[in-house]
VEXMARKOL-180985 format. One record per residue (C-alpha): residue in one letter; x, y, z. Coordinates in steps of 0.02 Angstrom, whole numbers, padded with zeros to 5 digits, always signed. Each point is the difference from the previous one (the first is absolute). Layout:
// residues N
aXYZ;...
This chain:
// residues 971
x-00621+05712+04333;x+00172+00020-00056;x+00051-00071+00167;x-00079-00141-00032;x+00062-00033-00143;x+00168+00024+00078;x-00013-00133+00099;x+00153-00114+00003;x-00066-00177-00086;x+00185-00049-00025;x+00020-00155+00112;x-00155-00080-00003;x+00049-00027-00189;x+00169-00064+00036;x-00052-00110+00132;x-00131-00094-00113;x+00149-00023-00129;x+00087-00099+00132;x-00125-00095+00039;x-00015-00048-00171;x+00143-00037-00042;x+00011-00119+00143;x-00169-00089-00016;x+00090-00053-00174;x+00185-00041+00055;x-00103-00107+00131;x-00111-00079-00146;x+00157-00042-00104;x+00075-00081+00138;x-00148-00096+00034;x-00023-00052-00185;x+00216-00054-00005;x-00042-00114+00132;x-00143-00084-00074;x+00094-00047-00177;x+00144-00084+00096;x-00008-00182-00039;x+00089-00138+00117;x+00116-00110-00072;x-00072-00194+00005;x+00056-00083+00148;x+00023-00182+00029;x+00014-00084-00170;x-00026-00182-00017;x+00012-00146-00120;x-00074-00138-00035;x+00038-00130-00138;x-00096-00093-00079;x+00136-00119-00127;x-00109-00121-00065;x-00095+00116-00105;x+00117+00146+00015;x-00101+00147+00100;x+00085+00105+00115;x-00128+00081+00149;x+00079+00177+00059;x-00085+00049+00153;x+00020+00180+00130;x-00051+00144+00060;x-00018+00142-00074;x-00104+00134+00092;x-00157+00080-00104;x+00086-00015-00171;x-00115-00122-00118;x+00138+00001-00140;x+00173-00051+00014;x+00139-00002-00126;x+00075-00194-00021;x+00169-00034-00039;x+00085-00189-00036;x+00170-00011-00019;x+00130-00141-00052;x+00122+00035+00136;x+00155-00063-00087;x-00003+00092-00137;x-00128+00125+00082;x-00119+00004-00194;x-00164+00043+00041;x-00133-00141-00035;x-00149+00097+00046;x-00049+00187+00054;x-00155+00066-00006;x-00155+00090+00119;x-00100-00123+00070;x-00175+00020+00102;x+00016-00091+00157;x-00144-00092+00110;x-00009+00009+00170;x-00009-00150+00092;x-00141+00018+00121;x+00104-00133+00151;x+00161+00095+00003;x-00017+00152-00075;x+00149-00015-00111;x-00002+00054-00191;x+00023-00167-00136;x+00047-00050-00168;x+00032-00141-00100;x+00115+00009-00134;x+00017-00155-00130;x+00166-00049-00049;x+00059-00055-00201;x+00143-00076+00072;x+00014-00115+00164;x+00012+00061+00142;x+00165-00088+00043;x+00084+00053-00139;x+00071+00152+00073;x-00004+00124+00155;x-00136+00126-00014;x+00036+00178+00101;x-00192+00084+00004;x-00009+00179+00068;x-00187+00100+00024;x-00019+00170+00020;x-00187+00110+00030;x-00077+00099-00156;x-00137+00154+00010;x-00010+00043-00155;x+00167+00073-00032;x+00038+00010+00164;x+00090-00165+00058;x+00112-00033+00143;x+00160-00101+00028;x+00060-00158-00043;x-00011-00127+00118;x+00128-00109+00036;x+00029-00127-00101;x-00045-00178+00022;x+00089-00147-00067;x-00081-00181-00071;x+00140-00089+00017;x+00039-00103-00158;x+00081-00193-00024;x+00148+00093-00096;x+00075+00037+00183;x+00167-00034+00017;x-00025-00122+00149;x-00111-00094-00132;x+00156-00044-00097;x-00089-00145-00101;x-00084-00019-00170;x-00183+00023-00010;x-00151+00009-00107;x-00150+00113+00013;x-00146-00050-00020;x-00004-00205+00073;x-00162-00080-00090;x-00090+00136-00051;x-00178-00054-00084;x-00044+00153-00112;x-00163-00006-00132;x+00026-00033-00191;x+00048+00166-00063;x+00073+00077+00142;x+00159+00092+00005;x+00142-00059+00142;x+00150+00080+00056;x+00151-00112+00083;x+00164+00040+00058;x+00153-00086+00052;x+00101+00030+00142;x+00194-00041-00066;x+00099-00073+00150;x+00136+00074+00090;x+00186+00011-00104;x-00103-00070-00165;x-00038+00095-00177;x-00189+00000-00073;x+00013-00098-00186;x-00192+00004-00055;x-00170-00044+00054;x-00106-00128-00118;x-00216-00009+00018;x-00003-00171-00076;x+00114-00019-00135;x-00018+00187-00032;x+00154+00127+00047;x-00088+00142+00076;x+00057+00178-00008;x+00052+00056+00220;x+00002+00154+00069;x+00131+00019+00152;x-00085+00065+00172;x+00148-00008+00112;x+00173-00051+00019;x-00064-00211-00005;x-00183+00034-00061;x-00049-00038-00173;x-00202-00002-00063;x-00071-00049-00159;x-00203+00008-00047;x-00091-00131-00107;x-00131+00062-00103;x-00176-00065-00039;x+00032-00168+00063;x-00060-00150-00081;x-00069-00153+00072;x+00161-00103+00116;x+00038-00178-00023;x-00076-00135+00125;x+00135+00040+00132;x+00024+00208-00037;x+00123+00071-00108;x+00196+00039+00059;x+00078+00144+00036;x+00180-00004-00006;x+00125+00112+00060;x+00183-00067-00052;x+00166+00083+00058;x+00179+00017-00083;x+00047-00138+00134;x-00089-00144-00091;x-00005-00127+00151;x-00152+00111+00092;x-00151+00061-00055;x-00181+00071+00071;x-00171-00027-00066;x-00186+00013+00015;x-00150-00064-00051;x-00157+00072-00079;x-00173-00064-00005;x-00102+00069-00125;x-00189-00054-00025;x-00180+00048-00012;x-00129+00045+00192;x-00134-00157-00006;x-00151+00028-00105;x-00134-00144+00033;x-00165-00010-00105;x-00152-00121+00019;x-00027-00025+00168;x-00143-00096+00054;x-00052-00132+00132;x-00119-00159-00029;x-00057-00122+00114;x+00005-00214-00035;x-00056-00049+00149;x-00129+00155+00049;x+00091+00037+00157;x+00161+00070-00016;x+00068+00117-00136;x+00129-00043-00143;x+00072+00175-00033;x+00129+00022-00175;x+00075+00102-00105;x+00110+00039-00151;x+00185+00051+00031;x-00007+00133-00140;x+00165+00035-00082;x+00155-00072+00067;x+00085+00135+00104;x+00177-00101+00010;x+00021+00024+00178;x+00050-00184+00078;x+00041-00075+00165;x-00031+00128+00146;x-00015+00128-00114;x-00181-00072-00097;x-00174+00047+00022;x-00092-00038+00166;x-00169-00023+00007;x-00142+00007+00111;x-00214+00008+00007;x-00089+00081+00145;x+00187-00024+00103;x+00027-00160-00015;x+00149-00060-00095;x-00013-00096-00149;x+00078-00095-00122;x+00081+00082-00175;x-00180-00037-00078;x-00112-00098+00109;x-00081+00039+00184;x-00136-00108+00083;x-00096+00096+00123;x-00089-00124+00129;x-00184+00109-00009;x-00049+00108-00116;x+00003+00162+00029;x-00093+00080-00147;x+00132+00167-00018;x+00164-00051-00040;x+00169+00130-00026;x+00146-00073-00086;x+00172+00084+00035;x+00163-00019-00092;x+00164+00063+00062;x+00171-00020-00078;x+00171+00121+00029;x-00082+00113-00136;x-00169+00029+00059;x-00176-00051+00037;x-00172-00042-00090;x-00166-00034+00087;x-00153-00084-00082;x-00150-00036+00095;x-00160-00129-00041;x-00169-00032+00071;x-00147-00142-00038;x-00137-00104+00072;x+00061-00181+00026;x-00141-00073-00099;x+00048+00082-00158;x+00183-00043+00015;x-00016-00210+00008;x+00107-00089-00095;x-00005-00188+00014;x+00162-00100+00035;x+00018-00140-00125;x-00084-00152+00007;x+00091-00156+00075;x-00017-00191+00006;x-00089-00005-00180;x-00061-00178-00049;x-00090-00076-00135;x-00124-00135-00077;x+00029-00031-00161;x-00107-00109-00131;x+00021-00019-00214;x-00077+00172-00039;x-00014+00107+00162;x+00103+00018+00169;x-00063+00088+00168;x+00149+00102+00078;x-00026+00032+00201;x+00115+00123+00129;x+00006+00053+00164;x-00007+00169+00079;x+00150+00056+00150;x-00143+00117+00082;x-00164-00028+00088;x-00060+00136-00028;x-00003-00022-00192;x-00156-00113+00012;x-00094+00158+00038;x+00050+00103-00152;x-00075-00004-00159;x+00153-00053-00129;x+00041+00014-00210;x+00136-00147-00023;x+00066-00018-00181;x+00068-00156-00073;x+00154-00017-00131;x+00036-00170-00097;x+00160+00049-00024;x+00029-00145-00145;x-00159+00071-00088;x+00024+00199+00048;x-00190-00010+00045;x-00084+00107+00159;x-00152-00052+00082;x-00085+00109+00131;x-00083-00065+00136;x-00085+00097+00151;x-00085-00038+00173;x+00017+00028+00175;x+00151-00071+00073;x+00007-00087-00175;x+00130-00148+00016;x-00023-00127-00150;x-00031+00038-00200;x-00063-00151-00156;x+00109+00014-00145;x-00132-00075-00162;x+00047-00026-00181;x+00180-00095+00072;x+00079-00115-00140;x+00057-00156+00048;x+00170-00080+00054;x+00059+00193-00003;x+00098+00077+00136;x-00061+00186+00071;x+00081+00099+00127;x-00102+00114+00100;x-00001+00163+00100;x-00125+00113+00092;x+00019+00153+00059;x-00165+00083+00107;x-00071+00191+00029;x-00147+00083+00113;x-00147+00003-00104;x-00093+00120+00087;x+00144+00133-00005;x+00140-00063-00127;x+00156+00108+00029;x+00123-00125-00075;x+00031-00192-00033;x+00102-00092+00118;x+00147-00108-00029;x-00012-00173-00123;x+00013-00138+00114;x+00152-00144-00030;x-00050-00097-00150;x-00082-00150-00026;x+00011-00156-00124;x-00107-00145-00044;x-00052-00094-00140;x-00172-00062-00070;x-00040-00170-00034;x+00015-00093-00159;x-00149-00021-00125;x-00049-00092-00161;x+00128+00100-00148;x-00089+00108-00114;x-00043-00059-00190;x+00176+00032-00102;x+00001+00122-00146;x-00014-00120-00143;x+00079+00016-00211;x+00068-00073-00145;x+00130+00015-00095;x+00010-00049-00207;x+00177-00064-00011;x+00079+00009-00176;x-00051-00192-00050;x-00163+00036+00033;x-00016-00102+00170;x-00080+00113+00161;x+00091+00021+00162;x-00129+00029+00154;x+00084+00144+00101;x-00074+00067+00166;x+00087+00135+00093;x+00081-00072+00173;x-00102+00042+00168;x+00064+00141+00086;x+00003-00052+00208;x-00131+00107-00006;x-00107-00093-00119;x+00036-00152+00056;x-00049+00017+00169;x+00130-00141+00069;x+00113-00092-00047;x-00031-00081-00192;x+00035-00180-00021;x-00042-00009-00164;x-00100+00045-00170;x-00118-00129-00060;x-00033+00021-00216;x-00135-00094-00093;x-00036+00008-00181;x-00178-00059-00051;x-00057-00042-00185;x-00166+00083-00015;x-00045-00110-00153;x+00063-00169+00058;x-00026+00039+00204;x+00178-00025+00038;x+00091+00041+00135;x+00194-00012+00033;x+00064+00076+00182;x+00162+00055+00039;x+00069+00035+00181;x+00142+00116-00014;x+00126+00069+00130;x-00015+00185+00082;x+00138+00052-00095;x-00069-00017-00165;x-00087+00143-00105;x-00057-00114-00158;x-00059-00147-00086;x+00071-00063-00178;x-00155-00079-00084;x+00120-00094-00137;x-00030-00169+00062;x-00207+00062+00001;x+00018+00030-00189;x-00114-00153-00033;x-00145+00069+00113;x+00015+00181-00043;x+00018+00003-00203;x-00120+00103-00097;x-00121-00055+00147;x-00068+00110+00160;x+00093-00027+00133;x-00001+00110+00189;x+00151-00006+00129;x-00041+00026+00172;x+00136+00042+00143;x-00029-00009+00174;x+00135+00030+00136;x+00006-00113+00168;x+00061+00061+00178;x-00017-00072+00193;x-00171+00082+00000;x-00100-00087-00173;x-00001+00039-00183;x-00030+00168-00083;x-00137+00032-00128;x+00041-00043-00174;x+00075+00109-00144;x-00065-00050-00181;x+00085+00052-00165;x-00093-00058-00152;x+00140-00080-00114;x+00024+00036-00181;x+00099+00071-00132;x-00005+00161-00033;x+00055+00097-00162;x+00099+00137+00031;x+00050+00052-00172;x-00155+00110-00027;x+00014+00100+00154;x+00059+00173-00055;x+00188+00030+00073;x+00056+00168+00064;x+00161+00061+00071;x-00011+00076+00172;x+00126+00090+00105;x+00054+00007+00186;x-00018+00136+00118;x+00020+00044+00172;x-00153-00083+00032;x+00044-00154-00096;x-00061-00048-00144;x-00195+00067-00062;x-00080-00113-00110;x-00201+00101-00072;x-00126-00056-00096;x-00196+00000-00046;x-00133-00091+00089;x-00146-00057-00092;x-00154+00055+00099;x-00081-00162-00041;x+00116-00117+00063;x+00007-00018+00199;x+00137-00115+00025;x+00144+00034+00116;x+00187+00017-00074;x+00167-00067+00009;x+00155+00078-00030;x+00132-00131-00045;x+00185+00042-00015;x+00203-00107+00007;x+00135+00029-00092;x-00026-00017-00200;x+00128-00138+00018;x-00084-00114+00083;x+00068-00187+00034;x-00138-00122+00083;x+00039+00024+00155;x+00021+00199+00009;x-00090+00119+00115;x-00166+00051-00036;x-00122+00115+00091;x-00156+00081-00030;x-00136+00131+00112;x-00158-00014-00045;x-00121+00153-00031;x-00193+00034+00030;x-00102-00005-00130;x-00004+00198-00086;x+00182+00014+00026;x+00099+00105-00145;x+00155+00031+00077;x+00139-00075+00116;x+00187+00015+00074;x+00111-00152-00007;x+00155+00030+00134;x+00096-00146+00070;x-00072-00135+00054;x+00069-00203+00013;x+00073+00062-00191;x+00126+00105+00036;x+00027+00142-00139;x+00194+00014-00033;x+00078+00098-00142;x+00003-00047-00180;x-00124-00144-00014;x-00166+00013-00081;x-00154-00029+00075;x-00158-00064-00049;x-00168+00066+00083;x-00175-00100-00063;x-00168+00052+00054;x-00134-00141-00002;x-00185+00024+00037;x-00104-00109+00078;x+00162-00084+00066;x-00103-00134+00115;x-00126-00083-00133;x+00054+00028-00154;x+00146+00119-00043;x+00030+00103-00130;x+00149+00069-00046;x-00042+00187-00074;x+00160+00117+00034;x+00193-00028+00005;x+00150+00101+00056;x+00201+00000+00002;x+00110+00110+00076;x+00161+00034+00108;x+00033+00085+00157;x+00135+00049-00080;x+00076-00013-00188;x+00177-00053+00001;x+00139+00033-00162;x+00013-00194-00006;x-00022-00090-00121;x+00083-00178-00068;x+00083+00004-00172;x-00090-00061-00150;x+00062-00161-00089;x+00061+00096-00147;x-00004-00088-00171;x+00085+00077-00149;x-00002-00057-00184;x+00040+00056-00176;x-00148+00000-00126;x+00076+00057-00173;x+00045+00147+00020;x-00091+00050+00184;x+00039-00057+00164;x-00149-00066+00090;x+00003+00000+00195;x-00112-00091+00114;x-00025-00027+00182;x-00111-00080+00120;x-00115+00070+00138;x+00052+00045+00170;x-00073-00100+00116;x-00088+00086+00132;x+00109-00054+00131;x+00134+00095-00092;x-00081+00176-00010;x+00012+00118+00141;x-00128+00106-00072;x-00137+00014-00140;x+00106-00016-00168;x-00031+00161-00103;x+00098-00081-00160;x+00181-00037-00073;x+00114+00124-00057;x+00110-00066-00154;x+00173+00057-00012;x+00147-00027-00124;x+00203-00005+00031;x+00091-00011-00166;x+00164+00046+00119;x-00005+00186-00058;x-00154+00058+00084;x-00145-00051+00117;x-00175+00021-00107;x-00175-00021+00069;x-00111-00091-00148;x-00183-00009+00077;x-00080+00008+00150;x-00131-00139-00008;x-00166-00043+00101;x+00004-00139+00129;x-00093-00122-00138;x+00139+00014-00140;x+00134-00135+00029;x+00083+00027-00161;x+00094+00126-00108;x+00053+00016-00154;x+00160+00091-00077;x+00024+00034-00174;x+00122+00029-00121;x+00171-00009+00106;x+00159+00015-00080;x+00097-00157+00024;x+00103+00021+00146;x-00027-00058+00180;x-00139+00062+00120;x-00050-00009+00184;x-00165+00009+00028;x-00083+00054+00176;x-00184-00047+00054;x-00055+00100+00190;x-00153-00016+00100;x-00065+00152+00074;x-00141+00043+00125;x-00059+00149+00085;x+00157-00004+00128;x+00142-00026-00138;x+00075-00148-00102;x+00120-00123+00080;x+00091-00146-00053;x+00024+00022-00190;x+00029-00139-00155;x+00120-00017-00132;x+00046-00080-00147;x+00122-00001-00138;x-00007-00035-00163;x+00121+00024-00153;x-00109+00015-00194;x+00059-00090-00148;x+00003+00063-00160;x-00182+00000-00049;x-00029-00107-00190;x-00147+00076-00030;x+00070+00174+00057;x+00134-00054-00117;x-00103-00024-00157;x-00122+00145+00043;x+00151+00099-00008;x+00058-00065-00170;x-00178+00002-00087;x+00013+00198+00073;x+00140+00044-00075;x-00029-00102-00168;x-00182+00103+00008;x+00087+00170+00039;x+00132-00040-00130;x-00121-00037-00142;x-00108+00168+00064;x+00143+00083-00034;x+00033-00072-00183;x-00158+00045-00036;x-00003+00177+00069;x+00166+00028-00136;x-00058-00104-00137;x-00153+00109+00000;x+00112+00144+00026;x+00125-00029-00127;x-00154-00052-00126;x-00060+00170+00036;x+00155+00072-00013;x+00091-00089-00131;x+00047+00143-00085;x+00112+00084+00132;x+00072-00191+00032;x+00052-00025-00162;x+00071+00165-00023;x+00102-00049+00182;x+00053-00160-00026;x-00005-00040-00193;x+00045+00182-00051;x+00040+00022-00188;x+00148+00014-00077;x+00071+00182+00020;x+00042+00074-00191;x+00140+00095-00033;x+00010+00194+00060;x+00089+00119-00116;x+00073+00170+00080;x-00023+00159-00085;x-00162+00067-00079;x-00078-00095-00116;x-00176+00099-00007;x+00047+00054-00188;x-00116-00052-00148;x-00029-00206-00061;x+00142-00042-00092;x+00136-00157-00024;x+00145-00003+00102;x+00129-00092-00099;x+00139-00079+00108;x+00143-00056-00096;x+00052-00170+00052;x+00170-00023+00072;x+00148-00113-00052;x-00043-00125+00113;x-00190-00021-00022;x+00028-00080-00166;x-00107-00147-00038;x+00033-00146-00088;x-00129-00115-00082;x+00046-00188+00023;x-00157-00074-00076;x-00187+00068-00036;x-00098-00088+00057;x-00209+00006-00046;x-00095+00117+00053;x-00127-00031+00143;x-00133+00129-00014;x-00047-00040+00182;x+00164+00066+00060;x+00075+00167+00017;x+00140+00038-00123;x+00103+00127-00026;x-00005+00124-00136;x+00147+00062-00126;x-00014+00174-00024;x+00118+00062-00133;x+00121+00122+00017;x-00015+00188+00013;x+00030+00010-00199;x-00138-00089-00020;x-00128+00115+00095;x-00009+00095-00141;x-00151-00096-00046;x+00101-00140-00129;x-00082-00169+00061;x+00124-00152+00002;x-00105-00104-00117;x+00037-00187-00009;x+00160-00008+00026;x+00084-00082+00108;x+00083+00070+00180;x+00166+00021-00003;x+00042-00075+00177;x+00197+00050-00013;x-00065+00191-00006;x-00078+00095+00162;x-00175+00002-00006;x-00116+00140+00063;x-00130-00063+00117;x-00131+00132+00036;x-00042+00009+00195;x-00150+00088+00052;x-00036+00061+00166;x-00160-00062+00036;x-00102+00067+00140;x-00085-00167+00073;x-00175+00009+00101;x+00033-00094+00177;x-00169-00100-00051;x+00038-00187+00010;x+00105-00078-00154;x-00106-00015-00155;x+00037-00131-00139;x+00160-00003-00100;x-00079+00026-00152;x-00126+00140+00020;x-00093+00083-00138;x+00051+00159-00090;x-00148+00089+00093;x+00058-00048+00175;x+00175+00017-00029;x-00010+00143-00050;x-00131+00065+00132;x+00136-00095+00138;x+00136+00113-00082;x+00001+00173+00020;x+00126+00140-00101;x+00177-00039+00024;x+00152+00058-00068;x+00089-00130-00098;x+00159-00053+00024;x+00095-00105-00122;x+00122-00119+00074;x+00126-00099-00123;x+00028-00175+00040;x+00145-00084-00091;x+00022-00195+00003;x-00120-00015+00169;x-00018-00173+00031;x-00180-00015+00061;x-00104-00158+00037;x-00135-00062-00100;x-00110+00120+00104;x+00102+00148-00012;x+00037+00001-00197;x-00077-00063-00124;x+00020+00058-00179;x-00140+00042-00156;x-00051-00169-00125;x+00072+00049-00180;x-00180+00042-00049;x-00007+00128+00123;x+00101+00159-00018;x+00045+00151+00104;x-00087+00119-00096;x-00116+00025+00116;x+00026+00147+00096;x-00015+00003+00192;x-00111+00127+00069;x+00022+00028+00176;x-00147+00027+00125;x-00039+00189+00003;x-00048+00124+00109;x+00101-00043+00163;x+00082+00112+00107;x+00178-00019+00070;x+00028+00008+00166;x+00143-00024+00125;x-00096-00064+00125;x+00103-00065+00159;x-00057-00162+00027;x-00030-00152-00106;x-00066-00164+00041;x+00076-00118-00152;x+00054-00025-00154;x-00132-00073-00134;x+00085-00064-00187;x-00124-00012-00146;x-00012-00058-00175;x-00031+00110-00140;x+00002-00074-00155;x+00087+00166-00124;x+00033+00001-00184;x+00182+00019-00028;x-00006+00129-00131;x-00134+00094+00076;x-00023+00191+00032;x+00015+00011+00189;x-00093+00149-00005;x-00141-00062-00107;x-00157+00002+00084;x-00064-00168-00042;x-00031-00111+00133;x+00092-00141+00076;x-00002-00153-00080;x-00063-00137+00134;x+00108-00161+00009;x-00147-00070-00070;x+00028+00094-00171;x+00176-00001-00005;x+00121-00142-00015;x+00116+00068+00151;x-00033+00096+00133;x+00063+00138+00068;x+00084+00057+00170;x-00100+00089+00117;x+00065+00088+00150;x-00114+00031+00127;x-00013+00096+00151;x-00084-00049+00150;x+00056+00122+00149;x-00121+00050+00129;x-00020+00184+00028;x+00011+00088+00165;x-00198-00007+00036;x-00117-00198-00050;x-00121+00140-00041;x+00109+00041-00136;x+00019-00155-00083;x-00194-00045-00038;x-00035-00087-00163;x-00060+00167-00055;x+00134+00108+00013;x+00184-00035-00091;x+00140-00015+00097;x+00143+00117-00040;x+00119-00107+00046;x+00137-00023-00120;x+00091-00170-00053;x+00169-00048-00006;x+00107-00104-00131;x+00067-00157+00075;x+00163-00067-00081;x-00048-00188-00090;x+00176-00032+00041;x+00002+00051+00192;x-00207-00015+00029;x+00059+00154+00116;x-00089+00174+00014;x+00106+00114-00129;x+00020+00137+00135;x+00143+00100+00050;x+00085-00040+00173;x-00060+00140+00075;x-00180+00003-00022;x+00017-00201+00047;x+00073+00055+00162;x-00126+00137+00035;x-00141-00114-00063;x+00079-00111+00168;x-00048+00135+00123;x-00154+00037-00079;x-00054-00175+00034;x-00038+00015+00204;x-00115+00140-00030;x-00105-00115-00119;x+00019-00159+00145;x-00053+00086+00132;x-00147+00072-00099;x-00111-00150-00002;x-00078+00037+00148;x-00053+00155-00060;x-00067-00081-00146;x-00096-00135+00092;x-00096+00131+00133;x-00017+00109-00172;x-00059-00110-00122;x-00192-00016-00006;x-00013-00100-00179;x+00028-00177+00003;
């Protein structure tokens, strides 16, 4: 067993390994032999310069894909590099691939190389093949490519310019646009026009300019559309041939040799129509131009596409009211064809239809005499209607004449109540021929009298002024007939008579786009027709009048222009009549303007002065002077400083009065106005004279005012009489003594000065009716010794006793009151004894006692008087008191009154007023103190200082009168 294990086995193992390696090497050699690719051989280039396509073909062995590179030879710039599949041409076994260039192939030389590729394995490049361009030195001239290129709208086209040898490139223009260029070679430059628009009829120029301006290169490009025909169909006219037609669709913008060409069933045709000798039933239309082609097909049966031709050789037979038109057909086949024909009267725009087998004529009824007509005819297949044939040529004919129609007759009342018979002129349609005239007959029914007048064809009215004796207030009928060559018309009659035009209501109407709109209410009980008449408001006897007749039951009508031509600013009258033919009755009236204008003639303004007023008057504006409805008048006044509107008056008021104007010059303006405004103004100027009545009234008014004021002042003064007295007639002020006078009552003895001596020159008889001075004894007599009947020594000074007496402010009492009154009127006062020596007095101021009367009676002053030094005095009142010369001054006996004694005493009295009016009442004593007065000087016996003080106090008294006036409540 171990021997068996030791059998050597190394040789067989080594041989197996060696065999394996050999096999692997052989396999690797075989694999390497399979992936070796052949280089493409026999490369050929074939260029289509019009389409800018380069076709490359070669032998490439077993490879299916190839790397292709195209270079610009001169600059060695890569134009295209890609791996492309190649198709093997079954005829020659060559690989082939086509490349389309952006630039024209003529621009520069191109080099092409190819190599085989299988995955990542590729062969070597083939030898370069060169497509020579036109920029070679052998072609030294300038060139431009492409030439006369046709491109669709929106395409991009690249142009190149080859510069002449020795020249320099300047710029390249597309139309008038300067383009950006790219240099392809030493002499070649290229540009691209993007999204091109339609070119002109002759194309768009592309120009290459050189720096040498005497030369340039250029090209033309045509931009358009491919063909797109529509509505292709085929019909037959003669039941044998086919006539095919179509619409060309949109314009291709290509003309001349580049235009679209058409063919039907491979037969060349015209642009939009093609006639085929036989009916094929199926047709194909092909349209071709440089940008493409388009085809349409059509199929139909012969009898379903019959369109008759236009009738030929029209003729007619005419009468007054109808006519017959005949025609002929060019094809005999129409004699068995059912047709429907349409006849059109062009003058009346009427269509008539006639049908039948092979129809050749038509009867035209309801025509009008002596009227021209134009007729055209067209037909179509009746059984299988497809479309109408063409219209025939126009045939003209005129119907024969006939008697005219009866004219439309109406009457018109002139302003002088004469009647005008009118009729509307007959139109050519109504005259039925050439009119020769009119015959008018007036027939008086009561007297059965007729008169006839023949008028020319141009007349359309007859004024019956000369026939007034026939018509008068009697009934008459006017009859009108029209005449032509064929006879007279039927008569038209109208009943003549006066129509009341005042009772019918009058309204205003406005003009709209449909005319003047008139409306009224219809009376159901009436069956008569209506007539609406209109004319200008200012209508002369020969003015134009128009009217329209309406059926019974009508309630509305719109009036537009007729023989009366409506004009702006002219008023027109419209009248509605009922039963116009038998007994016309006016039931409604209107007035209106087609357009109101601010046009009014100036009024004739008259101006007058009546007393103190100005009266303006003017006449009514005539209708011919109104451009619209008058709405009123505006009156203005201009006093050359301002312009004022005085009144806005209604149209019916034509007078205006301006009252109470002061004397001056005035200008008055009157303007008429309407809805459209106001126009011309009327002015009048007047200078007012002094108004006598006004002056009298002013005087009377002044007198009345003065009288009233005097009455008021009198009443006031009467009620305030006390104040008036104190203000204007004050009492004489009493003396004002300085110092304190508030002491007990007693006499004040004042010694007379030497210059106060009084010498008695005569002794008049005593008059008790006058005040007298009482001689008072000297001081030594005060002890009670009486003087008795001893004569008074006139050479010695005498003592006059002065009594300060306050007199109330009541009115002055009688001179000789009784003792009681005198006593009550005096108050306590200090006695002032003043000695007067040799005072020469008047009869009233100095009285001597009678011999029988002595001076033994004492002089008793008033008691109960309180002294005060009042600041103000109102006057000095002297009084006379009878005094006994020998009396006791201090005796309480009453003062002797003048009627008891023969001589009166001197009574000084103070009448000063108090500061307050209430203190001066009659029942309250006045506390003011009187002041002595010198008989010789008649001045107050006051010191100078007091006199000046009194003057200073006077203004306060003068200014208090108004306060007293307001505060005084007592009369």
